[in-house]
N, C-alpha and C positions, 0 to 999 in steps of 0.2 A: 705513120704515124706524119704527117708534116705540119708542118704549120706555120699560119700565117704572118708572115711581115710582118709589124709592128714598127708604127711610126719615129724616124728616130729626133723629132723634132717636135716634141708636146709639145703643148700652148704652153707659158710661162715660165719655158727651162731651156736655161741654152748653151748651150753645147763645148761651144766655143766663148771666148774672152770676147765682149764690146770694144772695137777699135778704140785704143787709148785706156785699155780699163786698166788700174793699180792691182797689179799679183804683187805683194809683196816678197819678198827672198823668201825669209823666213819661214814664210806660208808656201812661196812655193816646196821649198825641202823639203818639208812636211809633205807633199803632194806627190813627189815622186816616191819618199819614202813609202807610203800609204797604198801605190802603184803596185809593190811588193805585198801584198796582204800580211806583213810582218803577224800576227795574231798563228794567222795558218801557219806561216814556216815556223812558228814556233812547237806547233805538233809535227812536224815533220821533223825538227830536231829531235825530239825527243822519241824518237825511232830509231833519229839515224844512230847516235853516237854511245847506246847501250852497246847494240850491234855488234861495235869494234868491238870493245870491254869482251863482249863474247866470241869474237873470233880468237882474237889476242889471247885467252883465258888470264885476261888478269886486264891489268893498265897497259894500252897500247898506248907507241909514241906522242904525246902530248902533238908536239908540233903537225904530224900527220892528221892529228882529230883537229886541230885548230883553221888547217885548212881545210879540209874535207866540210865543215861547217861550216867554212865563208862563202868553198865553194858549193855547195846544196844552197844558201842562201842565194848566190845570184840564180843560180838557176831558177831556184821557184818562184822566186822575184820579179826573172824574165816570162818566168810564162804567166802569173799574174800580172803582169804589164798586157805582154798580148791577150789573154782571156779580158780585159775591160774594155780593151780594143777597140776587142769584136764586139762585146757583148754593153757597148755603149747604151743601145736605144733601147735595150727594154732595162739595164742601170736608171735607166729617165726617168723608167715609167712606176719602178718600184720603192717602195716605203724604204726596202730597208737599206738601197745602195741608191737611195737621192744623191747623198750626199760627198759618192763618188771624187776621183777631182777631171774624171773630164768631163761630167755632168756637173757639175758647176761652177765646168771654165777654166779651173784655174790651170789645168796642163789640156794642151791641144792635142787633137789623134798625129796629129803628124808626131809632135812630141812624143808619144806614146808610143807610139809604132818604132821611132828610133829608139827612144830608151827599153824599150823590151829586146827589142833583135839587140844592141848592143850588147845587156848585161847578157842574151843566149850568147853569143859570139866568145866574151869574158869567160866566164867561168866552164867553157867545153875547151878553150884553150888550157885556164889557171890548172883544172885537174886533170888534163892530160900532161902538161907541164909538172906540177907541184907532187898531183895523187900518182895516178897511173891511168894509160888511158886504156884500159875497163872501166871504169867509173864513168872518164869522162863521156862513152859512146852511154851508158845507161842515166848516166843526165842527161845527154841530150835526147833518148829517145824516150826518156818521163816525159818532159819539156813540149818534142814537138807531139806525145799521146793528147798528153794533157789539152793544145789547144787544138791540135788538128781535129782530134776520134771524139772528146771529151766536148768541148765547143760549137768546134767547125760540125762535125757528122750527127754528134748524140744527142747534146743538151735539149733544142725545139722536138727533135722531131721518137721520143721517143721514152719511153714510162722507168725505163734500164738504163738508163745515163747515169744516174751516178753508180751503176753495179758496174757496168765494162769501166764507166771516165775512174773509179777508182781506183786505176790498176795502175795509176801516175803515182796518184798519194801512197803506195804498197814501194815504190823504185827505191827508195831512203834504206828502205832494208836491205835494200840488194847492194847500192853503193858503198853501209857503211860496212860492210863485209866487205866485197873485194878491193875497197879500198887498202885493211889492213893486212889481206891474205893475194889478191892480186887474180882471184878466182874466186868463184860460187861454191855454196852447199848444201847439201840438203836440210839444215839448221837455218837457212837461209832464206831458205826455198819455204819452210814454214811457218816462220814469222812474215813472211809477205806474205802469205795466203789467212795468216792471222789477221793482218790488215784489209787485205781481200773482204774478208770476210761482215769485219769488222765496219767498216763505210758506214756501207747499208742501213742497217738498225741505229746510224751513228746520224747520220742527217737525217731517214726520212722520216726522227723525231720534230726536227725541226722545221723541219717542211712540211712538217701536218701543222704547224702553228702558224705558217707563213702561207698558206698554201691561196689563198686568197690575191698574194699579190705577187706568184706562179701562174696562174689563171687569168690572170691581168692580161700579160703579155705572152698568154698562150703558151709557157714551157711548161708541158708532162708530165711535171717531177707527180712520181705515184699518187701520195697523195690525193692529187690533183683529178687524178680519174680512176682511181678507189674510194673509196667505202675509207671508215677508220676502223671499223672491224677489217678490212682483207691489209691492212697496210698491214696491223698491230699483228695481226698472223705469218704475216712475212716479215718484222722484225724477231718477231719467237722463232722462224728457225736457220733466218739466219745467223742467229746467237744460238744457238745449241751445237751450228757447228763451227761458232765460233771460235767456242771453246773447248769443242771436243781436239780440236787445230793445236787450240794452246796446248792442248796437255800430251803434244806428242816428243817434245824434244824432251824430255824425260827418259822417257820408254829407247829412244835412238842414242841415248846415253851425252846430250846437248844439257843437259842441266842435271841438279841434284834436287834436295828434300826444299831448299828453300823457295826457288822458280814454282814446282810444285806447289806447294802452299799457298805463296801468293796467286799465283793460276786459280787453283780449287775454289780458296774465300771470294777473288773479288770476282772471278767470273759464276760464283753463286750468286754476291752479290745483283752482278748484272742480272742472271737467269727469273733471277725475282722481282726487280723491277719490271722486267719486259713484259712476263705474265701479266703482271698487278696494271700496266697498261693494256695487256690484251683480256682482261677480266673489265675493267672499265668502259674499256670499244666498247663489247659483247652486249654489256648492259646498256649501250644504249646512254652514253656521260660525255657530254659533249663540254668546246666551250676551256673554261681555265682550271673547273673540276675533271677537265681530260688526262694533265698534269701532264704534260708529256716531253712538257722539256725539265722533265726529272731523271726521264733515261739519256734525254741529249746532254747534260751533266755529268752525269756520274759516266757517259761514253769517255768522258775529257780524262776524268779522274781514274776507271780503268785501263788505260791505256798506259799513263805514265804511270802507276803503281805497275802491272807487269814488265816493261822494258825496262823499271829502275829498278826490278828482279834479273831482270837477263844482263845487267849492268853485274848485282853484285852479286850473285851467285856464285863465279867463277873462284870470289875468295873465301866462299864459303864450302868448296869440295875438298 
């Protein structure tokens, strides 16, 4: 499914500042920080650090934790900046992204491109010299996957964009494990799979809320091309697989009773919300009464609780 390109300079929106336009230093600094999408990176770090505790079966070297989180921030920040550079045309047309730095003109496209590339290079070298080269390769792979595979190839062409594009968001799990052990294991692969199956039912409720934004710019997110009933069914299917996969760590001997209890309780709450959304969609509920954002907000709580349990569990075994 191909998408027609949209006009990159809609009426009334400037993508670059006017000649002589005033751009205060403080606002410029905030704009460059915004290019890294800090709130998204917070979520990535939530999945990185706890895995380091599991890999170490206790408290990992704190210097290693610091260098890994800094490297992860730089790498993810570079990917996000490059994503904004590529998507600056549609960002200018969407309400949700209308205040991003490239749209307001606080940062120019050339500056954004240079910033993103610089962060990509610095983060790779940082990981290689201060953590290990396996983590460096995984971080660079995640960045390239997000920028090239998701942003450039999938996002505007298929409704499965977030499914496969979400692989980039799974990589911090592998990076956290490899930072401690300099290798990968089935525990890391299982947690990678948890995030893989978590991503679509996490993002699709938000996409349901703002599907008009995506439709306006021709991005075929699943809620744009399918009914709420179909989307809700997909959310339930992915949710069941996610919860099932999350429970594999214990029988394989990587976690104990505490993680299992948290996974069961939080996973059960997730499935309740997912099925509730499906029931409302089946009943033809629309608008605010659909309450799709309840699952979106719970999804963030769920992944935070699950990975907190990952970090705490080694101390209770």
